[in-house]
Structures are given as structure tokens and as C-alpha cells.
PyMOL Python script that loads the backbone (N, CA, C, O; Angstrom):
from pymol import cmd

cmd.read_pdbstr("""\
ATOM      1  N   UNK A   1      76.962-138.431 -54.975  1.00  0.00           N
ATOM      2  CA  UNK A   1      75.927-138.087 -54.039  1.00  0.00           C
ATOM      3  C   UNK A   1      75.845-138.546 -52.650  1.00  0.00           C
ATOM      4  O   UNK A   1      76.058-139.758 -52.602  1.00  0.00           O
ATOM      5  N   UNK A   2      75.602-137.997 -51.437  1.00  0.00           N
ATOM      6  CA  UNK A   2      75.906-138.717 -49.983  1.00  0.00           C
ATOM      7  C   UNK A   2      74.223-139.385 -49.755  1.00  0.00           C
ATOM      8  O   UNK A   2      74.055-140.130 -48.790  1.00  0.00           O
ATOM      9  N   UNK A   3      73.202-139.119 -50.549  1.00  0.00           N
ATOM     10  CA  UNK A   3      72.272-140.111 -50.119  1.00  0.00           C
ATOM     11  C   UNK A   3      72.465-141.399 -50.979  1.00  0.00           C
ATOM     12  O   UNK A   3      72.452-142.562 -50.575  1.00  0.00           O
ATOM     13  N   UNK A   4      72.631-140.983 -52.140  1.00  0.00           N
ATOM     14  CA  UNK A   4      72.838-141.954 -53.092  1.00  0.00           C
ATOM     15  C   UNK A   4      73.952-143.002 -52.655  1.00  0.00           C
ATOM     16  O   UNK A   4      73.997-144.196 -52.955  1.00  0.00           O
ATOM     17  N   UNK A   5      74.771-142.326 -51.933  1.00  0.00           N
ATOM     18  CA  UNK A   5      75.650-143.453 -51.341  1.00  0.00           C
ATOM     19  C   UNK A   5      75.228-144.310 -50.592  1.00  0.00           C
ATOM     20  O   UNK A   5      75.129-145.490 -50.928  1.00  0.00           O
ATOM     21  N   UNK A   6      74.890-143.829 -49.380  1.00  0.00           N
ATOM     22  CA  UNK A   6      74.099-144.402 -48.077  1.00  0.00           C
ATOM     23  C   UNK A   6      73.168-145.507 -48.626  1.00  0.00           C
ATOM     24  O   UNK A   6      73.124-146.707 -48.357  1.00  0.00           O
ATOM     25  N   UNK A   7      72.316-144.624 -49.616  1.00  0.00           N
ATOM     26  CA  UNK A   7      71.062-145.873 -50.062  1.00  0.00           C
ATOM     27  C   UNK A   7      72.086-147.417 -50.890  1.00  0.00           C
ATOM     28  O   UNK A   7      71.661-148.556 -50.694  1.00  0.00           O
ATOM     29  N   UNK A   8      73.125-147.235 -51.586  1.00  0.00           N
ATOM     30  CA  UNK A   8      73.850-147.867 -52.262  1.00  0.00           C
ATOM     31  C   UNK A   8      74.238-149.255 -51.237  1.00  0.00           C
ATOM     32  O   UNK A   8      74.028-150.445 -51.472  1.00  0.00           O
ATOM     33  N   UNK A   9      74.859-148.631 -50.066  1.00  0.00           N
ATOM     34  CA  UNK A   9      75.510-149.385 -49.288  1.00  0.00           C
ATOM     35  C   UNK A   9      74.499-149.979 -47.746  1.00  0.00           C
ATOM     36  O   UNK A   9      75.011-150.596 -46.812  1.00  0.00           O
ATOM     37  N   UNK A  10      73.568-149.735 -47.803  1.00  0.00           N
ATOM     38  CA  UNK A  10      72.667-149.855 -46.549  1.00  0.00           C
ATOM     39  C   UNK A  10      71.488-150.578 -47.605  1.00  0.00           C
ATOM     40  O   UNK A  10      71.023-150.293 -48.708  1.00  0.00           O
ATOM     41  N   UNK A  11      71.285-151.728 -46.547  1.00  0.00           N
ATOM     42  CA  UNK A  11      70.058-152.776 -46.772  1.00  0.00           C
ATOM     43  C   UNK A  11      69.034-151.927 -46.730  1.00  0.00           C
ATOM     44  O   UNK A  11      69.155-150.947 -45.996  1.00  0.00           O
ATOM     45  N   UNK A  12      67.697-152.119 -47.566  1.00  0.00           N
ATOM     46  CA  UNK A  12      66.294-151.117 -47.451  1.00  0.00           C
ATOM     47  C   UNK A  12      65.973-151.434 -46.387  1.00  0.00           C
ATOM     48  O   UNK A  12      65.345-150.642 -45.683  1.00  0.00           O
ATOM     49  N   UNK A  13      66.329-152.779 -45.912  1.00  0.00           N
ATOM     50  CA  UNK A  13      65.493-153.007 -44.292  1.00  0.00           C
ATOM     51  C   UNK A  13      66.007-152.530 -43.302  1.00  0.00           C
ATOM     52  O   UNK A  13      65.351-152.458 -42.263  1.00  0.00           O
ATOM     53  N   UNK A  14      67.391-152.055 -43.368  1.00  0.00           N
ATOM     54  CA  UNK A  14      68.034-151.177 -42.453  1.00  0.00           C
ATOM     55  C   UNK A  14      67.251-149.798 -41.748  1.00  0.00           C
ATOM     56  O   UNK A  14      67.069-148.743 -42.356  1.00  0.00           O
ATOM     57  N   UNK A  15      66.791-150.094 -40.174  1.00  0.00           N
ATOM     58  CA  UNK A  15      66.333-149.070 -39.661  1.00  0.00           C
ATOM     59  C   UNK A  15      66.868-147.640 -39.677  1.00  0.00           C
ATOM     60  O   UNK A  15      66.353-146.537 -39.493  1.00  0.00           O
ATOM     61  N   UNK A  16      67.928-148.015 -39.927  1.00  0.00           N
ATOM     62  CA  UNK A  16      69.060-146.830 -39.632  1.00  0.00           C
ATOM     63  C   UNK A  16      68.930-145.907 -41.044  1.00  0.00           C
ATOM     64  O   UNK A  16      69.297-144.732 -41.084  1.00  0.00           O
ATOM     65  N   UNK A  17      68.418-146.543 -42.058  1.00  0.00           N
ATOM     66  CA  UNK A  17      68.603-145.932 -43.468  1.00  0.00           C
ATOM     67  C   UNK A  17      67.029-145.061 -43.302  1.00  0.00           C
ATOM     68  O   UNK A  17      67.184-143.899 -43.678  1.00  0.00           O
ATOM     69  N   UNK A  18      65.876-145.285 -42.932  1.00  0.00           N
ATOM     70  CA  UNK A  18      64.962-144.715 -42.586  1.00  0.00           C
ATOM     71  C   UNK A  18      65.354-143.131 -41.695  1.00  0.00           C
ATOM     72  O   UNK A  18      64.967-141.999 -41.985  1.00  0.00           O
ATOM     73  N   UNK A  19      66.075-143.486 -40.770  1.00  0.00           N
ATOM     74  CA  UNK A  19      66.567-142.695 -39.953  1.00  0.00           C
ATOM     75  C   UNK A  19      67.404-141.313 -40.702  1.00  0.00           C
ATOM     76  O   UNK A  19      67.040-140.138 -40.660  1.00  0.00           O
ATOM     77  N   UNK A  20      68.474-141.812 -41.299  1.00  0.00           N
ATOM     78  CA  UNK A  20      69.086-141.162 -42.157  1.00  0.00           C
ATOM     79  C   UNK A  20      68.151-140.233 -43.049  1.00  0.00           C
ATOM     80  O   UNK A  20      68.057-139.021 -42.860  1.00  0.00           O
ATOM     81  N   UNK A  21      67.382-141.021 -44.171  1.00  0.00           N
ATOM     82  CA  UNK A  21      66.360-139.971 -44.831  1.00  0.00           C
ATOM     83  C   UNK A  21      65.762-139.138 -43.907  1.00  0.00           C
ATOM     84  O   UNK A  21      65.701-137.996 -44.362  1.00  0.00           O
ATOM     85  N   UNK A  22      65.358-139.222 -42.942  1.00  0.00           N
ATOM     86  CA  UNK A  22      64.608-138.552 -42.183  1.00  0.00           C
ATOM     87  C   UNK A  22      65.392-137.285 -41.763  1.00  0.00           C
ATOM     88  O   UNK A  22      64.916-136.163 -41.593  1.00  0.00           O
ATOM     89  N   UNK A  23      66.575-137.640 -41.639  1.00  0.00           N
ATOM     90  CA  UNK A  23      67.559-136.660 -41.328  1.00  0.00           C
ATOM     91  C   UNK A  23      67.743-135.308 -42.067  1.00  0.00           C
ATOM     92  O   UNK A  23      67.641-134.114 -41.785  1.00  0.00           O
ATOM     93  N   UNK A  24      68.152-136.280 -43.457  1.00  0.00           N
ATOM     94  CA  UNK A  24      68.407-135.565 -44.798  1.00  0.00           C
ATOM     95  C   UNK A  24      67.169-134.996 -45.127  1.00  0.00           C
ATOM     96  O   UNK A  24      67.241-133.973 -45.808  1.00  0.00           O
ATOM     97  N   UNK A  25      65.998-135.413 -44.806  1.00  0.00           N
ATOM     98  CA  UNK A  25      64.933-134.219 -45.507  1.00  0.00           C
ATOM     99  C   UNK A  25      64.499-133.341 -44.698  1.00  0.00           C
ATOM    100  O   UNK A  25      63.724-132.507 -45.167  1.00  0.00           O
ATOM    101  N   UNK A  26      64.966-133.233 -42.822  1.00  0.00           N
ATOM    102  CA  UNK A  26      64.955-132.173 -41.918  1.00  0.00           C
ATOM    103  C   UNK A  26      65.970-131.060 -42.675  1.00  0.00           C
ATOM    104  O   UNK A  26      65.653-129.889 -42.886  1.00  0.00           O
ATOM    105  N   UNK A  27      67.386-131.735 -43.073  1.00  0.00           N
ATOM    106  CA  UNK A  27      68.276-130.613 -43.338  1.00  0.00           C
ATOM    107  C   UNK A  27      68.115-130.145 -44.533  1.00  0.00           C
ATOM    108  O   UNK A  27      68.175-128.929 -44.715  1.00  0.00           O
ATOM    109  N   UNK A  28      67.899-130.954 -45.490  1.00  0.00           N
ATOM    110  CA  UNK A  28      67.861-130.761 -46.972  1.00  0.00           C
ATOM    111  C   UNK A  28      66.771-131.223 -47.606  1.00  0.00           C
ATOM    112  O   UNK A  28      66.737-132.267 -48.259  1.00  0.00           O
ATOM    113  N   UNK A  29      65.535-130.192 -47.370  1.00  0.00           N
ATOM    114  CA  UNK A  29      64.375-130.172 -47.935  1.00  0.00           C
ATOM    115  C   UNK A  29      64.041-130.893 -49.279  1.00  0.00           C
ATOM    116  O   UNK A  29      64.832-130.611 -50.179  1.00  0.00           O
ATOM    117  N   UNK A  30      63.301-131.538 -49.527  1.00  0.00           N
ATOM    118  CA  UNK A  30      63.280-131.952 -51.289  1.00  0.00           C
ATOM    119  C   UNK A  30      62.877-130.693 -52.347  1.00  0.00           C
ATOM    120  O   UNK A  30      63.338-130.545 -53.478  1.00  0.00           O
ATOM    121  N   UNK A  31      62.159-130.066 -51.854  1.00  0.00           N
ATOM    122  CA  UNK A  31      61.839-128.684 -52.783  1.00  0.00           C
ATOM    123  C   UNK A  31      63.017-127.930 -52.706  1.00  0.00           C
ATOM    124  O   UNK A  31      62.990-127.051 -53.567  1.00  0.00           O
ATOM    125  N   UNK A  32      64.095-127.906 -51.999  1.00  0.00           N
ATOM    126  CA  UNK A  32      65.689-127.258 -52.136  1.00  0.00           C
ATOM    127  C   UNK A  32      66.587-127.904 -52.566  1.00  0.00           C
ATOM    128  O   UNK A  32      67.754-127.622 -52.293  1.00  0.00           O
ATOM    129  N   UNK A  33      66.226-129.003 -53.403  1.00  0.00           N
ATOM    130  CA  UNK A  33      67.409-130.144 -54.012  1.00  0.00           C
ATOM    131  C   UNK A  33      67.056-129.365 -55.489  1.00  0.00           C
ATOM    132  O   UNK A  33      66.085-129.822 -56.092  1.00  0.00           O
ATOM    133  N   UNK A  34      67.790-128.201 -56.118  1.00  0.00           N
ATOM    134  CA  UNK A  34      67.840-127.920 -57.189  1.00  0.00           C
ATOM    135  C   UNK A  34      68.732-128.238 -57.920  1.00  0.00           C
ATOM    136  O   UNK A  34      69.784-128.314 -57.287  1.00  0.00           O
ATOM    137  N   UNK A  35      68.885-128.557 -59.369  1.00  0.00           N
ATOM    138  CA  UNK A  35      70.237-129.141 -60.070  1.00  0.00           C
ATOM    139  C   UNK A  35      69.750-128.902 -61.410  1.00  0.00           C
ATOM    140  O   UNK A  35      68.578-128.822 -61.781  1.00  0.00           O
ATOM    141  N   UNK A  36      70.859-128.797 -62.113  1.00  0.00           N
ATOM    142  CA  UNK A  36      71.098-128.879 -63.731  1.00  0.00           C
ATOM    143  C   UNK A  36      70.248-130.363 -63.982  1.00  0.00           C
ATOM    144  O   UNK A  36      70.209-131.235 -63.114  1.00  0.00           O
ATOM    145  N   UNK A  37      69.548-130.493 -65.381  1.00  0.00           N
ATOM    146  CA  UNK A  37      69.473-132.015 -65.998  1.00  0.00           C
ATOM    147  C   UNK A  37      70.428-132.763 -65.929  1.00  0.00           C
ATOM    148  O   UNK A  37      70.218-133.973 -65.836  1.00  0.00           O
ATOM    149  N   UNK A  38      71.432-132.374 -65.947  1.00  0.00           N
ATOM    150  CA  UNK A  38      72.842-133.389 -66.242  1.00  0.00           C
ATOM    151  C   UNK A  38      74.173-132.807 -65.821  1.00  0.00           C
ATOM    152  O   UNK A  38      74.035-131.673 -65.362  1.00  0.00           O
ATOM    153  N   UNK A  39      75.378-133.229 -65.838  1.00  0.00           N
ATOM    154  CA  UNK A  39      76.539-132.917 -65.103  1.00  0.00           C
ATOM    155  C   UNK A  39      77.401-133.842 -66.327  1.00  0.00           C
ATOM    156  O   UNK A  39      77.094-134.900 -66.877  1.00  0.00           O
ATOM    157  N   UNK A  40      78.402-133.098 -66.458  1.00  0.00           N
ATOM    158  CA  UNK A  40      79.549-133.367 -67.516  1.00  0.00           C
ATOM    159  C   UNK A  40      80.906-134.511 -66.470  1.00  0.00           C
ATOM    160  O   UNK A  40      81.350-134.000 -65.441  1.00  0.00           O
ATOM    161  N   UNK A  41      81.341-135.753 -66.814  1.00  0.00           N
ATOM    162  CA  UNK A  41      82.092-136.273 -66.331  1.00  0.00           C
ATOM    163  C   UNK A  41      82.988-137.170 -67.337  1.00  0.00           C
ATOM    164  O   UNK A  41      82.441-137.849 -68.206  1.00  0.00           O
ATOM    165  N   UNK A  42      84.268-137.140 -67.190  1.00  0.00           N
ATOM    166  CA  UNK A  42      85.051-137.934 -67.873  1.00  0.00           C
ATOM    167  C   UNK A  42      84.837-139.578 -67.204  1.00  0.00           C
ATOM    168  O   UNK A  42      84.932-140.552 -67.951  1.00  0.00           O
ATOM    169  N   UNK A  43      84.676-139.660 -66.397  1.00  0.00           N
ATOM    170  CA  UNK A  43      84.633-141.123 -65.587  1.00  0.00           C
ATOM    171  C   UNK A  43      83.302-141.831 -66.256  1.00  0.00           C
ATOM    172  O   UNK A  43      82.280-141.164 -66.092  1.00  0.00           O
ATOM    173  N   UNK A  44      83.165-142.840 -66.849  1.00  0.00           N
ATOM    174  CA  UNK A  44      82.269-143.663 -66.902  1.00  0.00           C
ATOM    175  C   UNK A  44      81.486-143.167 -68.443  1.00  0.00           C
ATOM    176  O   UNK A  44      80.534-143.771 -68.938  1.00  0.00           O
ATOM    177  N   UNK A  45      82.021-142.161 -68.925  1.00  0.00           N
ATOM    178  CA  UNK A  45      81.291-141.372 -70.001  1.00  0.00           C
ATOM    179  C   UNK A  45      79.886-141.550 -70.070  1.00  0.00           C
ATOM    180  O   UNK A  45      79.336-141.707 -71.161  1.00  0.00           O
ATOM    181  N   UNK A  46      79.281-141.540 -69.045  1.00  0.00           N
ATOM    182  CA  UNK A  46      77.798-141.211 -68.810  1.00  0.00           C
ATOM    183  C   UNK A  46      77.082-141.972 -69.938  1.00  0.00           C
ATOM    184  O   UNK A  46      77.676-142.770 -70.663  1.00  0.00           O
ATOM    185  N   UNK A  47      75.663-141.659 -70.055  1.00  0.00           N
ATOM    186  CA  UNK A  47      74.475-141.982 -70.999  1.00  0.00           C
ATOM    187  C   UNK A  47      74.506-141.306 -72.225  1.00  0.00           C
ATOM    188  O   UNK A  47      73.557-141.236 -73.006  1.00  0.00           O
ATOM    189  N   UNK A  48      75.851-140.704 -72.413  1.00  0.00           N
ATOM    190  CA  UNK A  48      76.095-140.061 -74.013  1.00  0.00           C
ATOM    191  C   UNK A  48      77.543-139.968 -73.969  1.00  0.00           C
ATOM    192  O   UNK A  48      78.332-139.770 -73.045  1.00  0.00           O
ATOM    193  N   UNK A  49      77.693-140.181 -75.325  1.00  0.00           N
ATOM    194  CA  UNK A  49      79.114-140.247 -75.723  1.00  0.00           C
ATOM    195  C   UNK A  49      79.894-138.893 -75.303  1.00  0.00           C
ATOM    196  O   UNK A  49      81.103-138.984 -75.095  1.00  0.00           O
ATOM    197  N   UNK A  50      79.323-137.782 -75.184  1.00  0.00           N
ATOM    198  CA  UNK A  50      80.022-136.840 -74.807  1.00  0.00           C
ATOM    199  C   UNK A  50      80.359-136.589 -73.253  1.00  0.00           C
ATOM    200  O   UNK A  50      81.054-135.655 -72.855  1.00  0.00           O
ATOM    201  N   UNK A  51      79.895-137.345 -72.621  1.00  0.00           N
ATOM    202  CA  UNK A  51      80.110-137.442 -71.186  1.00  0.00           C
ATOM    203  C   UNK A  51      79.361-136.949 -70.278  1.00  0.00           C
ATOM    204  O   UNK A  51      79.690-136.834 -69.098  1.00  0.00           O
ATOM    205  N   UNK A  52      78.168-136.581 -70.822  1.00  0.00           N
ATOM    206  CA  UNK A  52      77.335-135.970 -69.934  1.00  0.00           C
ATOM    207  C   UNK A  52      76.042-137.016 -69.218  1.00  0.00           C
ATOM    208  O   UNK A  52      75.348-137.716 -69.955  1.00  0.00           O
ATOM    209  N   UNK A  53      75.894-137.002 -68.043  1.00  0.00           N
ATOM    210  CA  UNK A  53      75.543-137.432 -67.154  1.00  0.00           C
ATOM    211  C   UNK A  53      73.800-137.352 -67.028  1.00  0.00           C
ATOM    212  O   UNK A  53      73.638-136.672 -66.015  1.00  0.00           O
ATOM    213  N   UNK A  54      72.722-137.639 -67.451  1.00  0.00           N
ATOM    214  CA  UNK A  54      71.619-137.191 -66.581  1.00  0.00           C
ATOM    215  C   UNK A  54      71.359-137.682 -65.606  1.00  0.00           C
ATOM    216  O   UNK A  54      71.499-138.899 -65.481  1.00  0.00           O
ATOM    217  N   UNK A  55      70.776-136.702 -64.335  1.00  0.00           N
ATOM    218  CA  UNK A  55      70.602-136.872 -63.160  1.00  0.00           C
ATOM    219  C   UNK A  55      68.891-137.170 -63.306  1.00  0.00           C
ATOM    220  O   UNK A  55      67.981-136.466 -63.744  1.00  0.00           O
ATOM    221  N   UNK A  56      68.919-138.538 -62.731  1.00  0.00           N
ATOM    222  CA  UNK A  56      67.514-138.841 -62.187  1.00  0.00           C
ATOM    223  C   UNK A  56      66.600-138.507 -61.464  1.00  0.00           C
ATOM    224  O   UNK A  56      66.899-138.458 -60.271  1.00  0.00           O
ATOM    225  N   UNK A  57      65.249-138.170 -61.812  1.00  0.00           N
ATOM    226  CA  UNK A  57      64.459-137.184 -60.946  1.00  0.00           C
ATOM    227  C   UNK A  57      64.422-138.167 -59.334  1.00  0.00           C
ATOM    228  O   UNK A  57      64.027-139.333 -59.308  1.00  0.00           O
ATOM    229  N   UNK A  58      64.856-137.499 -58.234  1.00  0.00           N
ATOM    230  CA  UNK A  58      64.854-137.841 -57.042  1.00  0.00           C
ATOM    231  C   UNK A  58      66.339-138.567 -56.693  1.00  0.00           C
ATOM    232  O   UNK A  58      66.465-139.330 -55.734  1.00  0.00           O
ATOM    233  N   UNK A  59      67.365-138.247 -57.541  1.00  0.00           N
ATOM    234  CA  UNK A  59      68.385-138.912 -57.057  1.00  0.00           C
ATOM    235  C   UNK A  59      69.500-138.140 -57.051  1.00  0.00           C
ATOM    236  O   UNK A  59      70.527-138.509 -57.621  1.00  0.00           O
ATOM    237  N   UNK A  60      69.380-136.721 -56.252  1.00  0.00           N
ATOM    238  CA  UNK A  60      70.233-135.394 -56.298  1.00  0.00           C
ATOM    239  C   UNK A  60      69.606-135.109 -54.810  1.00  0.00           C
ATOM    240  O   UNK A  60      68.407-134.887 -54.639  1.00  0.00           O
ATOM    241  N   UNK A  61      70.448-135.138 -53.895  1.00  0.00           N
ATOM    242  CA  UNK A  61      70.000-134.962 -52.265  1.00  0.00           C
ATOM    243  C   UNK A  61      70.674-133.628 -52.035  1.00  0.00           C
ATOM    244  O   UNK A  61      70.193-133.046 -51.062  1.00  0.00           O
ATOM    245  N   UNK A  62      71.659-132.963 -52.653  1.00  0.00           N
ATOM    246  CA  UNK A  62      71.938-131.656 -52.713  1.00  0.00           C
ATOM    247  C   UNK A  62      73.517-131.523 -51.970  1.00  0.00           C
ATOM    248  O   UNK A  62      74.260-130.547 -52.070  1.00  0.00           O
ATOM    249  N   UNK A  63      73.821-132.923 -51.124  1.00  0.00           N
ATOM    250  CA  UNK A  63      75.481-132.898 -50.687  1.00  0.00           C
ATOM    251  C   UNK A  63      75.936-134.024 -51.283  1.00  0.00           C
ATOM    252  O   UNK A  63      75.245-134.887 -51.825  1.00  0.00           O
ATOM    253  N   UNK A  64      76.884-134.003 -51.194  1.00  0.00           N
ATOM    254  CA  UNK A  64      78.265-134.801 -52.229  1.00  0.00           C
ATOM    255  C   UNK A  64      78.962-135.435 -51.040  1.00  0.00           C
ATOM    256  O   UNK A  64      78.714-134.972 -49.927  1.00  0.00           O
ATOM    257  N   UNK A  65      79.818-136.460 -51.165  1.00  0.00           N
ATOM    258  CA  UNK A  65      80.924-137.241 -50.608  1.00  0.00           C
ATOM    259  C   UNK A  65      81.981-137.743 -51.287  1.00  0.00           C
ATOM    260  O   UNK A  65      81.793-138.472 -52.261  1.00  0.00           O
ATOM    261  N   UNK A  66      83.214-137.418 -50.863  1.00  0.00           N
ATOM    262  CA  UNK A  66      84.119-137.688 -51.927  1.00  0.00           C
ATOM    263  C   UNK A  66      85.343-138.106 -51.246  1.00  0.00           C
ATOM    264  O   UNK A  66      85.583-137.445 -50.236  1.00  0.00           O
ATOM    265  N   UNK A  67      86.163-139.010 -51.523  1.00  0.00           N
ATOM    266  CA  UNK A  67      87.376-139.670 -50.843  1.00  0.00           C
ATOM    267  C   UNK A  67      88.575-138.734 -51.155  1.00  0.00           C
ATOM    268  O   UNK A  67      88.661-138.185 -52.253  1.00  0.00           O
ATOM    269  N   UNK A  68      89.563-138.547 -50.111  1.00  0.00           N
ATOM    270  CA  UNK A  68      90.308-137.332 -50.126  1.00  0.00           C
ATOM    271  C   UNK A  68      91.244-137.541 -51.136  1.00  0.00           C
ATOM    272  O   UNK A  68      91.031-138.628 -51.673  1.00  0.00           O
ATOM    273  N   UNK A  69      92.391-136.824 -51.718  1.00  0.00           N
ATOM    274  CA  UNK A  69      93.257-136.981 -52.371  1.00  0.00           C
ATOM    275  C   UNK A  69      93.951-138.157 -51.990  1.00  0.00           C
ATOM    276  O   UNK A  69      93.617-138.748 -50.963  1.00  0.00           O
ATOM    277  N   UNK A  70      95.192-138.699 -52.942  1.00  0.00           N
ATOM    278  CA  UNK A  70      95.481-140.039 -52.464  1.00  0.00           C
ATOM    279  C   UNK A  70      96.949-139.558 -51.427  1.00  0.00           C
ATOM    280  O   UNK A  70      97.697-140.426 -50.978  1.00  0.00           O
ATOM    281  N   UNK A  71      97.135-138.322 -51.211  1.00  0.00           N
ATOM    282  CA  UNK A  71      98.158-138.058 -50.224  1.00  0.00           C
ATOM    283  C   UNK A  71      97.385-138.372 -48.901  1.00  0.00           C
ATOM    284  O   UNK A  71      98.160-138.750 -48.023  1.00  0.00           O
ATOM    285  N   UNK A  72      96.049-138.322 -48.503  1.00  0.00           N
ATOM    286  CA  UNK A  72      95.784-138.582 -47.518  1.00  0.00           C
ATOM    287  C   UNK A  72      95.336-139.751 -47.369  1.00  0.00           C
ATOM    288  O   UNK A  72      94.892-139.818 -46.223  1.00  0.00           O
ATOM    289  N   UNK A  73      95.175-140.959 -48.037  1.00  0.00           N
ATOM    290  CA  UNK A  73      94.493-141.930 -48.363  1.00  0.00           C
ATOM    291  C   UNK A  73      94.757-142.562 -47.248  1.00  0.00           C
ATOM    292  O   UNK A  73      93.787-142.945 -46.594  1.00  0.00           O
ATOM    293  N   UNK A  74      96.366-142.884 -46.651  1.00  0.00           N
ATOM    294  CA  UNK A  74      96.393-143.683 -45.104  1.00  0.00           C
ATOM    295  C   UNK A  74      95.584-143.178 -44.056  1.00  0.00           C
ATOM    296  O   UNK A  74      94.907-143.848 -43.276  1.00  0.00           O
ATOM    297  N   UNK A  75      95.711-141.885 -44.099  1.00  0.00           N
ATOM    298  CA  UNK A  75      94.612-141.154 -42.938  1.00  0.00           C
ATOM    299  C   UNK A  75      93.677-141.701 -42.905  1.00  0.00           C
ATOM    300  O   UNK A  75      93.344-142.538 -42.067  1.00  0.00           O
ATOM    301  N   UNK A  76      92.883-141.192 -44.128  1.00  0.00           N
ATOM    302  CA  UNK A  76      91.491-141.565 -44.011  1.00  0.00           C
ATOM    303  C   UNK A  76      91.155-142.892 -44.013  1.00  0.00           C
ATOM    304  O   UNK A  76      90.021-143.248 -43.691  1.00  0.00           O
ATOM    305  N   UNK A  77      92.164-143.808 -44.398  1.00  0.00           N
ATOM    306  CA  UNK A  77      91.708-145.624 -44.142  1.00  0.00           C
ATOM    307  C   UNK A  77      91.388-145.706 -42.749  1.00  0.00           C
ATOM    308  O   UNK A  77      90.356-146.258 -42.367  1.00  0.00           O
ATOM    309  N   UNK A  78      92.507-145.002 -41.695  1.00  0.00           N
ATOM    310  CA  UNK A  78      92.315-145.095 -40.572  1.00  0.00           C
ATOM    311  C   UNK A  78      91.013-144.498 -39.930  1.00  0.00           C
ATOM    312  O   UNK A  78      90.750-145.224 -38.972  1.00  0.00           O
ATOM    313  N   UNK A  79      90.078-143.489 -40.036  1.00  0.00           N
ATOM    314  CA  UNK A  79      89.142-143.221 -39.740  1.00  0.00           C
ATOM    315  C   UNK A  79      88.006-143.999 -39.301  1.00  0.00           C
ATOM    316  O   UNK A  79      87.773-144.879 -40.130  1.00  0.00           O
ATOM    317  N   UNK A  80      87.152-144.023 -38.255  1.00  0.00           N
ATOM    318  CA  UNK A  80      86.112-144.542 -37.991  1.00  0.00           C
ATOM    319  C   UNK A  80      84.920-144.870 -39.193  1.00  0.00           C
ATOM    320  O   UNK A  80      84.491-146.001 -39.421  1.00  0.00           O
ATOM    321  N   UNK A  81      84.494-143.636 -39.897  1.00  0.00           N
ATOM    322  CA  UNK A  81      83.971-143.970 -40.803  1.00  0.00           C
ATOM    323  C   UNK A  81      84.120-144.414 -42.116  1.00  0.00           C
ATOM    324  O   UNK A  81      83.169-144.602 -42.875  1.00  0.00           O
ATOM    325  N   UNK A  82      85.646-144.638 -42.486  1.00  0.00           N
ATOM    326  CA  UNK A  82      86.230-145.503 -43.330  1.00  0.00           C
ATOM    327  C   UNK A  82      85.953-146.985 -43.196  1.00  0.00           C
ATOM    328  O   UNK A  82      85.424-147.742 -44.010  1.00  0.00           O
ATOM    329  N   UNK A  83      86.375-147.202 -42.120  1.00  0.00           N
ATOM    330  CA  UNK A  83      86.175-148.688 -41.670  1.00  0.00           C
ATOM    331  C   UNK A  83      85.061-149.046 -41.193  1.00  0.00           C
ATOM    332  O   UNK A  83      84.994-150.224 -40.840  1.00  0.00           O
ATOM    333  N   UNK A  84      84.002-148.297 -41.047  1.00  0.00           N
ATOM    334  CA  UNK A  84      82.456-148.823 -41.082  1.00  0.00           C
ATOM    335  C   UNK A  84      81.729-148.951 -42.627  1.00  0.00           C
ATOM    336  O   UNK A  84      80.669-149.481 -42.960  1.00  0.00           O
ATOM    337  N   UNK A  85      82.595-148.349 -43.288  1.00  0.00           N
ATOM    338  CA  UNK A  85      81.918-148.192 -44.366  1.00  0.00           C
ATOM    339  C   UNK A  85      82.774-149.115 -45.673  1.00  0.00           C
ATOM    340  O   UNK A  85      82.366-149.101 -46.834  1.00  0.00           O
ATOM    341  N   UNK A  86      83.658-149.669 -45.353  1.00  0.00           N
ATOM    342  CA  UNK A  86      84.475-150.468 -46.231  1.00  0.00           C
ATOM    343  C   UNK A  86      84.696-151.409 -46.132  1.00  0.00           C
ATOM    344  O   UNK A  86      85.411-151.965 -46.966  1.00  0.00           O
TER     345      UNK A  86
END
""", "prot")
cmd.dss("prot")
cmd.show_as("cartoon", "prot")
cmd.util.cbc("prot")
cmd.orient("prot")
């Protein structure tokens, strides 16, 4: 989740975090952030042994982010976004 990722890497006191949240609110209003109560993933096995992860209230922004496949990893590592966030 993009918003969760940004919140995890930013200091809560960073003024840019508030600006980010404001823009996310404009682009993806809270009332439009619909989702199922859980999702399946083999990674981490979630909060249940069957791999189902519960989505906490307020923890889904409707936008995701991910790293590209390994084939493009060297190019991705050269982007300004990668250098600024890793």
C-alpha cells in the first residue's frame, strides 16, 4: 500500500508527510477506499496459518507500489525515487 509505505519511511513530524496525506485525500478520498476484509499472500503467512492477512481499518489507501522484477532491478536502483527512498 503506497500510503502505508510512505508513512513507514517518513518521520511523523516531517511536513511533507502531511502534504502527501492531503494529496492522497484529494486523489483517493477515504470513502472510495473500498476493499475486502482480508487478502491472501504466501509471504509472512499473515495473521492466520492459511495465509490470510486482515486489512486494518484506515490501512488501505487504494494505491499500491511495488519493486519491478529482478530483470530491471539495476535500472530501478538508478532512479531518483529509489535513491531517495532506500
